[in-house]
mmCIF file of the N, C-alpha and C atoms, coordinates in Angstrom:
data_MODEL
# 
_entry.id   MODEL 
# 
loop_
_atom_site.group_PDB 
_atom_site.id 
_atom_site.type_symbol 
_atom_site.label_atom_id 
_atom_site.label_alt_id 
_atom_site.label_comp_id 
_atom_site.label_asym_id 
_atom_site.label_entity_id 
_atom_site.label_seq_id 
_atom_site.pdbx_PDB_ins_code 
_atom_site.Cartn_x 
_atom_site.Cartn_y 
_atom_site.Cartn_z 
_atom_site.occupancy 
_atom_site.B_iso_or_equiv 
_atom_site.pdbx_formal_charge 
_atom_site.auth_seq_id 
_atom_site.auth_comp_id 
_atom_site.auth_asym_id 
_atom_site.auth_atom_id 
_atom_site.pdbx_PDB_model_num 
ATOM 1   N N  . UNK A 1 1  ? 0.596  -1.526 -0.062  1.00 0.00 ? 1  UNK A N  1 
ATOM 2   C CA . UNK A 1 1  ? -0.045 -0.131 -0.591  1.00 0.00 ? 1  UNK A CA 1 
ATOM 3   C C  . UNK A 1 1  ? 1.001  1.370  -0.201  1.00 0.00 ? 1  UNK A C  1 
ATOM 4   N N  . UNK A 1 2  ? 2.370  1.513  0.320   1.00 0.00 ? 2  UNK A N  1 
ATOM 5   C CA . UNK A 1 2  ? 2.620  2.324  1.241   1.00 0.00 ? 2  UNK A CA 1 
ATOM 6   C C  . UNK A 1 2  ? 3.684  2.401  -0.450  1.00 0.00 ? 2  UNK A C  1 
ATOM 7   N N  . UNK A 1 3  ? 3.745  1.892  -0.807  1.00 0.00 ? 3  UNK A N  1 
ATOM 8   C CA . UNK A 1 3  ? 5.053  1.170  -2.152  1.00 0.00 ? 3  UNK A CA 1 
ATOM 9   C C  . UNK A 1 3  ? 3.692  2.349  -2.661  1.00 0.00 ? 3  UNK A C  1 
ATOM 10  N N  . UNK A 1 4  ? 2.458  1.868  -3.610  1.00 0.00 ? 4  UNK A N  1 
ATOM 11  C CA . UNK A 1 4  ? 1.697  2.326  -4.410  1.00 0.00 ? 4  UNK A CA 1 
ATOM 12  C C  . UNK A 1 4  ? 1.024  3.727  -4.598  1.00 0.00 ? 4  UNK A C  1 
ATOM 13  N N  . UNK A 1 5  ? 1.153  4.708  -2.733  1.00 0.00 ? 5  UNK A N  1 
ATOM 14  C CA . UNK A 1 5  ? 1.085  5.953  -2.617  1.00 0.00 ? 5  UNK A CA 1 
ATOM 15  C C  . UNK A 1 5  ? 2.170  6.503  -3.061  1.00 0.00 ? 5  UNK A C  1 
ATOM 16  N N  . UNK A 1 6  ? 3.717  6.138  -2.306  1.00 0.00 ? 6  UNK A N  1 
ATOM 17  C CA . UNK A 1 6  ? 5.020  6.269  -2.994  1.00 0.00 ? 6  UNK A CA 1 
ATOM 18  C C  . UNK A 1 6  ? 4.668  6.893  -4.703  1.00 0.00 ? 6  UNK A C  1 
ATOM 19  N N  . UNK A 1 7  ? 5.001  5.529  -5.111  1.00 0.00 ? 7  UNK A N  1 
ATOM 20  C CA . UNK A 1 7  ? 4.746  5.462  -6.637  1.00 0.00 ? 7  UNK A CA 1 
ATOM 21  C C  . UNK A 1 7  ? 3.917  6.673  -7.497  1.00 0.00 ? 7  UNK A C  1 
ATOM 22  N N  . UNK A 1 8  ? 3.072  6.658  -7.270  1.00 0.00 ? 8  UNK A N  1 
ATOM 23  C CA . UNK A 1 8  ? 1.549  7.520  -7.689  1.00 0.00 ? 8  UNK A CA 1 
ATOM 24  C C  . UNK A 1 8  ? 2.196  9.149  -7.168  1.00 0.00 ? 8  UNK A C  1 
ATOM 25  N N  . UNK A 1 9  ? 3.071  9.406  -6.074  1.00 0.00 ? 9  UNK A N  1 
ATOM 26  C CA . UNK A 1 9  ? 3.203  10.746 -5.633  1.00 0.00 ? 9  UNK A CA 1 
ATOM 27  C C  . UNK A 1 9  ? 4.247  11.199 -6.437  1.00 0.00 ? 9  UNK A C  1 
ATOM 28  N N  . UNK A 1 10 ? 5.302  10.353 -6.848  1.00 0.00 ? 10 UNK A N  1 
ATOM 29  C CA . UNK A 1 10 ? 6.482  10.143 -7.056  1.00 0.00 ? 10 UNK A CA 1 
ATOM 30  C C  . UNK A 1 10 ? 5.992  10.715 -8.806  1.00 0.00 ? 10 UNK A C  1 
ATOM 31  N N  . UNK A 1 11 ? 5.013  10.098 -9.592  1.00 0.00 ? 11 UNK A N  1 
ATOM 32  C CA . UNK A 1 11 ? 4.530  10.442 -10.769 1.00 0.00 ? 11 UNK A CA 1 
ATOM 33  C C  . UNK A 1 11 ? 3.639  12.065 -10.940 1.00 0.00 ? 11 UNK A C  1 
ATOM 34  N N  . UNK A 1 12 ? 3.041  12.047 -9.596  1.00 0.00 ? 12 UNK A N  1 
ATOM 35  C CA . UNK A 1 12 ? 2.397  13.363 -9.864  1.00 0.00 ? 12 UNK A CA 1 
ATOM 36  C C  . UNK A 1 12 ? 3.291  14.545 -9.596  1.00 0.00 ? 12 UNK A C  1 
ATOM 37  N N  . UNK A 1 13 ? 4.767  14.200 -8.667  1.00 0.00 ? 13 UNK A N  1 
ATOM 38  C CA . UNK A 1 13 ? 5.844  15.178 -8.862  1.00 0.00 ? 13 UNK A CA 1 
ATOM 39  C C  . UNK A 1 13 ? 6.854  15.527 -9.997  1.00 0.00 ? 13 UNK A C  1 
ATOM 40  N N  . UNK A 1 14 ? 7.184  14.241 -10.816 1.00 0.00 ? 14 UNK A N  1 
ATOM 41  C CA . UNK A 1 14 ? 7.434  14.302 -11.891 1.00 0.00 ? 14 UNK A CA 1 
ATOM 42  C C  . UNK A 1 14 ? 6.417  15.210 -12.865 1.00 0.00 ? 14 UNK A C  1 
ATOM 43  N N  . UNK A 1 15 ? 5.476  15.033 -13.256 1.00 0.00 ? 15 UNK A N  1 
ATOM 44  C CA . UNK A 1 15 ? 4.628  15.543 -14.397 1.00 0.00 ? 15 UNK A CA 1 
ATOM 45  C C  . UNK A 1 15 ? 4.749  17.264 -13.829 1.00 0.00 ? 15 UNK A C  1 
ATOM 46  N N  . UNK A 1 16 ? 4.609  17.184 -12.414 1.00 0.00 ? 16 UNK A N  1 
ATOM 47  C CA . UNK A 1 16 ? 4.915  19.061 -12.024 1.00 0.00 ? 16 UNK A CA 1 
ATOM 48  C C  . UNK A 1 16 ? 5.450  19.415 -12.573 1.00 0.00 ? 16 UNK A C  1 
ATOM 49  N N  . UNK A 1 17 ? 6.960  18.579 -12.250 1.00 0.00 ? 17 UNK A N  1 
ATOM 50  C CA . UNK A 1 17 ? 8.057  19.255 -12.741 1.00 0.00 ? 17 UNK A CA 1 
ATOM 51  C C  . UNK A 1 17 ? 8.113  19.296 -14.303 1.00 0.00 ? 17 UNK A C  1 
ATOM 52  N N  . UNK A 1 18 ? 6.994  18.626 -15.089 1.00 0.00 ? 18 UNK A N  1 
ATOM 53  C CA . UNK A 1 18 ? 7.458  18.830 -16.396 1.00 0.00 ? 18 UNK A CA 1 
ATOM 54  C C  . UNK A 1 18 ? 6.891  20.345 -17.298 1.00 0.00 ? 18 UNK A C  1 
ATOM 55  N N  . UNK A 1 19 ? 5.816  20.102 -16.158 1.00 0.00 ? 19 UNK A N  1 
ATOM 56  C CA . UNK A 1 19 ? 5.027  21.094 -16.799 1.00 0.00 ? 19 UNK A CA 1 
ATOM 57  C C  . UNK A 1 19 ? 5.550  23.130 -16.384 1.00 0.00 ? 19 UNK A C  1 
ATOM 58  N N  . UNK A 1 20 ? 5.908  22.472 -14.863 1.00 0.00 ? 20 UNK A N  1 
ATOM 59  C CA . UNK A 1 20 ? 7.033  23.968 -14.161 1.00 0.00 ? 20 UNK A CA 1 
ATOM 60  C C  . UNK A 1 20 ? 8.138  23.810 -15.560 1.00 0.00 ? 20 UNK A C  1 
ATOM 61  N N  . UNK A 1 21 ? 8.659  23.029 -16.266 1.00 0.00 ? 21 UNK A N  1 
ATOM 62  C CA . UNK A 1 21 ? 9.976  23.036 -16.969 1.00 0.00 ? 21 UNK A CA 1 
ATOM 63  C C  . UNK A 1 21 ? 9.568  24.004 -18.481 1.00 0.00 ? 21 UNK A C  1 
ATOM 64  N N  . UNK A 1 22 ? 8.070  23.628 -18.568 1.00 0.00 ? 22 UNK A N  1 
ATOM 65  C CA . UNK A 1 22 ? 7.865  23.864 -19.514 1.00 0.00 ? 22 UNK A CA 1 
ATOM 66  C C  . UNK A 1 22 ? 7.299  25.806 -19.516 1.00 0.00 ? 22 UNK A C  1 
ATOM 67  N N  . UNK A 1 23 ? 6.742  25.454 -18.552 1.00 0.00 ? 23 UNK A N  1 
ATOM 68  C CA . UNK A 1 23 ? 6.225  26.699 -18.284 1.00 0.00 ? 23 UNK A CA 1 
ATOM 69  C C  . UNK A 1 23 ? 7.041  28.160 -18.264 1.00 0.00 ? 23 UNK A C  1 
ATOM 70  N N  . UNK A 1 24 ? 8.339  27.746 -16.858 1.00 0.00 ? 24 UNK A N  1 
ATOM 71  C CA . UNK A 1 24 ? 9.257  28.206 -16.619 1.00 0.00 ? 24 UNK A CA 1 
ATOM 72  C C  . UNK A 1 24 ? 10.376 28.695 -17.070 1.00 0.00 ? 24 UNK A C  1 
ATOM 73  N N  . UNK A 1 25 ? 10.988 28.229 -17.904 1.00 0.00 ? 25 UNK A N  1 
ATOM 74  C CA . UNK A 1 25 ? 12.252 27.558 -18.293 1.00 0.00 ? 25 UNK A CA 1 
ATOM 75  C C  . UNK A 1 25 ? 13.010 28.860 -19.125 1.00 0.00 ? 25 UNK A C  1 
ATOM 76  N N  . UNK A 1 26 ? 13.866 29.454 -19.500 1.00 0.00 ? 26 UNK A N  1 
ATOM 77  C CA . UNK A 1 26 ? 13.805 30.493 -20.619 1.00 0.00 ? 26 UNK A CA 1 
ATOM 78  C C  . UNK A 1 26 ? 14.824 29.672 -21.441 1.00 0.00 ? 26 UNK A C  1 
ATOM 79  N N  . UNK A 1 27 ? 14.827 28.706 -21.917 1.00 0.00 ? 27 UNK A N  1 
ATOM 80  C CA . UNK A 1 27 ? 15.838 27.644 -22.683 1.00 0.00 ? 27 UNK A CA 1 
ATOM 81  C C  . UNK A 1 27 ? 15.598 27.333 -23.909 1.00 0.00 ? 27 UNK A C  1 
ATOM 82  N N  . UNK A 1 28 ? 15.993 26.814 -25.029 1.00 0.00 ? 28 UNK A N  1 
ATOM 83  C CA . UNK A 1 28 ? 15.775 25.856 -26.292 1.00 0.00 ? 28 UNK A CA 1 
ATOM 84  C C  . UNK A 1 28 ? 15.007 24.896 -25.972 1.00 0.00 ? 28 UNK A C  1 
ATOM 85  N N  . UNK A 1 29 ? 13.382 24.534 -26.448 1.00 0.00 ? 29 UNK A N  1 
ATOM 86  C CA . UNK A 1 29 ? 12.921 23.744 -26.617 1.00 0.00 ? 29 UNK A CA 1 
ATOM 87  C C  . UNK A 1 29 ? 13.273 22.252 -26.373 1.00 0.00 ? 29 UNK A C  1 
ATOM 88  N N  . UNK A 1 30 ? 14.499 21.754 -27.015 1.00 0.00 ? 30 UNK A N  1 
ATOM 89  C CA . UNK A 1 30 ? 15.124 21.044 -27.461 1.00 0.00 ? 30 UNK A CA 1 
ATOM 90  C C  . UNK A 1 30 ? 15.789 21.424 -25.462 1.00 0.00 ? 30 UNK A C  1 
ATOM 91  N N  . UNK A 1 31 ? 15.539 21.585 -24.997 1.00 0.00 ? 31 UNK A N  1 
ATOM 92  C CA . UNK A 1 31 ? 16.928 21.276 -23.406 1.00 0.00 ? 31 UNK A CA 1 
ATOM 93  C C  . UNK A 1 31 ? 15.519 21.299 -22.632 1.00 0.00 ? 31 UNK A C  1 
ATOM 94  N N  . UNK A 1 32 ? 14.579 21.611 -23.155 1.00 0.00 ? 32 UNK A N  1 
ATOM 95  C CA . UNK A 1 32 ? 13.396 21.404 -22.416 1.00 0.00 ? 32 UNK A CA 1 
ATOM 96  C C  . UNK A 1 32 ? 12.713 19.798 -22.437 1.00 0.00 ? 32 UNK A C  1 
ATOM 97  N N  . UNK A 1 33 ? 13.339 19.698 -23.421 1.00 0.00 ? 33 UNK A N  1 
ATOM 98  C CA . UNK A 1 33 ? 12.165 18.625 -23.859 1.00 0.00 ? 33 UNK A CA 1 
ATOM 99  C C  . UNK A 1 33 ? 13.349 17.277 -23.037 1.00 0.00 ? 33 UNK A C  1 
ATOM 100 N N  . UNK A 1 34 ? 14.431 17.358 -23.394 1.00 0.00 ? 34 UNK A N  1 
ATOM 101 C CA . UNK A 1 34 ? 15.659 16.678 -23.271 1.00 0.00 ? 34 UNK A CA 1 
ATOM 102 C C  . UNK A 1 34 ? 15.095 16.609 -21.001 1.00 0.00 ? 34 UNK A C  1 
ATOM 103 N N  . UNK A 1 35 ? 15.277 17.784 -20.493 1.00 0.00 ? 35 UNK A N  1 
ATOM 104 C CA . UNK A 1 35 ? 14.646 17.808 -19.093 1.00 0.00 ? 35 UNK A CA 1 
ATOM 105 C C  . UNK A 1 35 ? 13.315 17.098 -18.357 1.00 0.00 ? 35 UNK A C  1 
ATOM 106 N N  . UNK A 1 36 ? 12.586 17.148 -19.627 1.00 0.00 ? 36 UNK A N  1 
ATOM 107 C CA . UNK A 1 36 ? 11.917 16.180 -19.198 1.00 0.00 ? 36 UNK A CA 1 
ATOM 108 C C  . UNK A 1 36 ? 11.621 15.203 -19.476 1.00 0.00 ? 36 UNK A C  1 
ATOM 109 N N  . UNK A 1 37 ? 12.066 14.610 -20.550 1.00 0.00 ? 37 UNK A N  1 
ATOM 110 C CA . UNK A 1 37 ? 12.400 12.747 -20.054 1.00 0.00 ? 37 UNK A CA 1 
ATOM 111 C C  . UNK A 1 37 ? 13.616 12.865 -19.414 1.00 0.00 ? 37 UNK A C  1 
ATOM 112 N N  . UNK A 1 38 ? 14.513 13.239 -18.819 1.00 0.00 ? 38 UNK A N  1 
ATOM 113 C CA . UNK A 1 38 ? 15.652 13.263 -17.629 1.00 0.00 ? 38 UNK A CA 1 
ATOM 114 C C  . UNK A 1 38 ? 14.180 12.878 -15.956 1.00 0.00 ? 38 UNK A C  1 
ATOM 115 N N  . UNK A 1 39 ? 13.378 13.873 -16.361 1.00 0.00 ? 39 UNK A N  1 
ATOM 116 C CA . UNK A 1 39 ? 12.513 13.841 -14.759 1.00 0.00 ? 39 UNK A CA 1 
ATOM 117 C C  . UNK A 1 39 ? 11.485 12.888 -14.943 1.00 0.00 ? 39 UNK A C  1 
ATOM 118 N N  . UNK A 1 40 ? 11.058 12.526 -15.871 1.00 0.00 ? 40 UNK A N  1 
ATOM 119 C CA . UNK A 1 40 ? 10.386 11.699 -16.391 1.00 0.00 ? 40 UNK A CA 1 
ATOM 120 C C  . UNK A 1 40 ? 10.630 10.302 -16.084 1.00 0.00 ? 40 UNK A C  1 
ATOM 121 N N  . UNK A 1 41 ? 12.133 9.680  -16.707 1.00 0.00 ? 41 UNK A N  1 
ATOM 122 C CA . UNK A 1 41 ? 12.278 8.694  -16.840 1.00 0.00 ? 41 UNK A CA 1 
ATOM 123 C C  . UNK A 1 41 ? 13.510 8.160  -15.222 1.00 0.00 ? 41 UNK A C  1 
ATOM 124 N N  . UNK A 1 42 ? 13.845 9.109  -14.736 1.00 0.00 ? 42 UNK A N  1 
ATOM 125 C CA . UNK A 1 42 ? 14.031 8.998  -13.058 1.00 0.00 ? 42 UNK A CA 1 
ATOM 126 C C  . UNK A 1 42 ? 12.739 9.452  -12.233 1.00 0.00 ? 42 UNK A C  1 
ATOM 127 N N  . UNK A 1 43 ? 12.200 9.813  -12.257 1.00 0.00 ? 43 UNK A N  1 
ATOM 128 C CA . UNK A 1 43 ? 11.333 10.115 -11.400 1.00 0.00 ? 43 UNK A CA 1 
ATOM 129 C C  . UNK A 1 43 ? 11.348 10.772 -10.168 1.00 0.00 ? 43 UNK A C  1 
ATOM 130 N N  . UNK A 1 44 ? 11.561 10.266 -8.840  1.00 0.00 ? 44 UNK A N  1 
ATOM 131 C CA . UNK A 1 44 ? 12.048 10.730 -7.739  1.00 0.00 ? 44 UNK A CA 1 
ATOM 132 C C  . UNK A 1 44 ? 13.712 11.617 -7.877  1.00 0.00 ? 44 UNK A C  1 
ATOM 133 N N  . UNK A 1 45 ? 14.884 10.861 -8.789  1.00 0.00 ? 45 UNK A N  1 
ATOM 134 C CA . UNK A 1 45 ? 15.668 11.218 -8.731  1.00 0.00 ? 45 UNK A CA 1 
ATOM 135 C C  . UNK A 1 45 ? 15.660 12.593 -9.309  1.00 0.00 ? 45 UNK A C  1 
ATOM 136 N N  . UNK A 1 46 ? 14.880 12.566 -10.588 1.00 0.00 ? 46 UNK A N  1 
ATOM 137 C CA . UNK A 1 46 ? 14.782 13.606 -11.287 1.00 0.00 ? 46 UNK A CA 1 
ATOM 138 C C  . UNK A 1 46 ? 14.001 14.595 -11.152 1.00 0.00 ? 46 UNK A C  1 
ATOM 139 N N  . UNK A 1 47 ? 12.965 14.449 -10.318 1.00 0.00 ? 47 UNK A N  1 
ATOM 140 C CA . UNK A 1 47 ? 12.325 15.590 -9.446  1.00 0.00 ? 47 UNK A CA 1 
ATOM 141 C C  . UNK A 1 47 ? 13.614 16.183 -8.591  1.00 0.00 ? 47 UNK A C  1 
ATOM 142 N N  . UNK A 1 48 ? 14.480 15.656 -7.351  1.00 0.00 ? 48 UNK A N  1 
ATOM 143 C CA . UNK A 1 48 ? 15.331 16.189 -6.402  1.00 0.00 ? 48 UNK A CA 1 
ATOM 144 C C  . UNK A 1 48 ? 16.523 16.739 -7.488  1.00 0.00 ? 48 UNK A C  1 
ATOM 145 N N  . UNK A 1 49 ? 16.887 16.631 -8.745  1.00 0.00 ? 49 UNK A N  1 
ATOM 146 C CA . UNK A 1 49 ? 17.515 17.530 -9.192  1.00 0.00 ? 49 UNK A CA 1 
ATOM 147 C C  . UNK A 1 49 ? 16.653 18.447 -9.740  1.00 0.00 ? 49 UNK A C  1 
ATOM 148 N N  . UNK A 1 50 ? 16.248 18.799 -10.613 1.00 0.00 ? 50 UNK A N  1 
ATOM 149 C CA . UNK A 1 50 ? 15.225 19.788 -10.901 1.00 0.00 ? 50 UNK A CA 1 
ATOM 150 C C  . UNK A 1 50 ? 15.009 20.826 -10.123 1.00 0.00 ? 50 UNK A C  1 
ATOM 151 N N  . UNK A 1 51 ? 14.256 20.144 -9.072  1.00 0.00 ? 51 UNK A N  1 
ATOM 152 C CA . UNK A 1 51 ? 13.619 21.255 -7.588  1.00 0.00 ? 51 UNK A CA 1 
ATOM 153 C C  . UNK A 1 51 ? 15.100 21.542 -7.294  1.00 0.00 ? 51 UNK A C  1 
ATOM 154 N N  . UNK A 1 52 ? 15.958 21.361 -6.602  1.00 0.00 ? 52 UNK A N  1 
ATOM 155 C CA . UNK A 1 52 ? 17.171 21.703 -5.034  1.00 0.00 ? 52 UNK A CA 1 
ATOM 156 C C  . UNK A 1 52 ? 18.249 22.333 -6.632  1.00 0.00 ? 52 UNK A C  1 
ATOM 157 N N  . UNK A 1 53 ? 18.550 22.028 -7.848  1.00 0.00 ? 53 UNK A N  1 
ATOM 158 C CA . UNK A 1 53 ? 19.325 22.155 -8.123  1.00 0.00 ? 53 UNK A CA 1 
ATOM 159 C C  . UNK A 1 53 ? 19.168 22.819 -9.534  1.00 0.00 ? 53 UNK A C  1 
ATOM 160 N N  . UNK A 1 54 ? 18.442 22.891 -10.228 1.00 0.00 ? 54 UNK A N  1 
ATOM 161 C CA . UNK A 1 54 ? 18.380 23.670 -11.874 1.00 0.00 ? 54 UNK A CA 1 
ATOM 162 C C  . UNK A 1 54 ? 16.878 24.369 -11.678 1.00 0.00 ? 54 UNK A C  1 
ATOM 163 N N  . UNK A 1 55 ? 16.012 24.486 -10.692 1.00 0.00 ? 55 UNK A N  1 
ATOM 164 C CA . UNK A 1 55 ? 14.884 24.999 -10.854 1.00 0.00 ? 55 UNK A CA 1 
ATOM 165 C C  . UNK A 1 55 ? 14.831 26.677 -11.332 1.00 0.00 ? 55 UNK A C  1 
ATOM 166 N N  . UNK A 1 56 ? 15.484 27.554 -10.296 1.00 0.00 ? 56 UNK A N  1 
ATOM 167 C CA . UNK A 1 56 ? 16.190 28.406 -11.209 1.00 0.00 ? 56 UNK A CA 1 
ATOM 168 C C  . UNK A 1 56 ? 16.935 29.573 -12.414 1.00 0.00 ? 56 UNK A C  1 
ATOM 169 N N  . UNK A 1 57 ? 17.732 28.500 -12.088 1.00 0.00 ? 57 UNK A N  1 
ATOM 170 C CA . UNK A 1 57 ? 18.978 28.628 -12.909 1.00 0.00 ? 57 UNK A CA 1 
ATOM 171 C C  . UNK A 1 57 ? 19.016 28.200 -14.685 1.00 0.00 ? 57 UNK A C  1 
ATOM 172 N N  . UNK A 1 58 ? 17.950 27.714 -15.153 1.00 0.00 ? 58 UNK A N  1 
ATOM 173 C CA . UNK A 1 58 ? 17.305 27.466 -16.432 1.00 0.00 ? 58 UNK A CA 1 
ATOM 174 C C  . UNK A 1 58 ? 16.185 27.764 -16.446 1.00 0.00 ? 58 UNK A C  1 
# 
């Protein structure tokens, strides 16, 4: 049960990051697509890297 909740929460966080990338990032479309794939592919790790390291910089 807990693993299902964490899995769904990870998907929600990844989708939120992708939406945030396309809404606020000031970079090329190709870079936005690359970051979106990274965030979706690595779910929690991608979310953490984007949110804590890259959110204000790209």
